[in-house]
N, C-alpha and C positions, 0 to 999 in steps of 0.2 A: 488654434488650427479653426479655419474658418468653414463658413458654413459648408461649402462645397466637397470638401476632404471629412466631413463629419458624415454628410450624406453618404458617401461612397464607401467610408467605414461601415457603417448601417451595412448598406447594398451587401457588401462583399461578407461579413456575418449571417445575413441570411442564406444568399447564394451557398454558401458551402453548407450550411445545413440541409438545404434543399438538396444539395449534388449527394450527402448522404444517405438520403432517404431513395432516392434514384427515384424520382417521377418526371412527370411532365410537367412544366413551370409556366407559368403566364406572367411574362416580365413584363412590364409597364413604365416608362418614360414621360417626363411631361414639361415641357418648357412654356414659357406664358402666353405664348401663341396657338400652340398643335398639343395633341395627347397620341400617342404611339404606344401600341401594345401587341405583344406576340406571342404565339405558343411556341418554346422549344420543346424537342424530344429530350429526354432523358438523360442522354448521352452526351447535349450540350451541342451537338454539332449540325442539327438540322433544325429549320422551321417549319414547323408543320404551320401555321397559319397565320396573317399576322393582318392590322386595321390600323387605321388613323386618320387623325382627321384631313389629310390630304387628297383624299381618295374621293374621287368624282361623284361616287354615289352617296358618301357622306357630305364632301360639300354643299349639294342641292338640296338636302334635308334641313340643314343648318342656317343660324343666321351669322351666327362667329364662331369661330372654333374654338376658342381660348376660355371655356366653360363647363359647366356640371351638366348642361343639355346637353353639351358635344359630347362629352366623354360617354355619358349615357348610350348615346347614338352607337357610339364605335365600341362599346361593351357588346351590345347587343349585336352587331357585326359580328364580330370576332368568337361568339359563342354560337352565333349558327354556324360560320365556318367552320369552326371547331368540332360540332356536333357531326357535321357533314363528312369532317375528314374522319369521325371516329375517336374520336377526344371529346371524354367527357369527367375525367376528374383531373384536375391540375393543383399543383401550389402554387401559392399567389405571392410572387416577388414584386414588392413596390418598390425596388431599388432604392430604399433607402429614403424615399418620401412617406409624411403622415398619410395615415388611413384617415383623411379626412379631405371634403372637397372634391375635385376631381377622380381624384383616385379611388373616392370611397364609391363613386356616382359609376365609373367603370367596372367597380368589383361585384356593385349590386345590380346593374344590367345585364353581367355575366353570369352570376347567379340564378337570373332570374327568367333566363334564356336556356337554359339546360346544362351548364359549367357547374363542376362539382369541386369546393375550397373551403 
């Protein structure tokens, strides 16, 4: 089993548990250069809000898009948008990535700015 298959297996397991709880989830995806986050409704069909390092407002405030500093900016923006949309409690779906580095920075920034998980 290669690295990506193992990650996807972990992601599937986590998503099935979140789906059973039937709550809104904060899904994170990372690549070496960018990080993406979105808040998905409990039914899994609607994206409530999203943020990534590709947004113009994020690009202007960061020097490089592939580090923990950029991830925390994305987490802060996502949390602000979610609170504005009326979502405060979410389940954290790390998509099989380790809770470390950029994923951890995004989660902590989201927590500091109003999201509970």
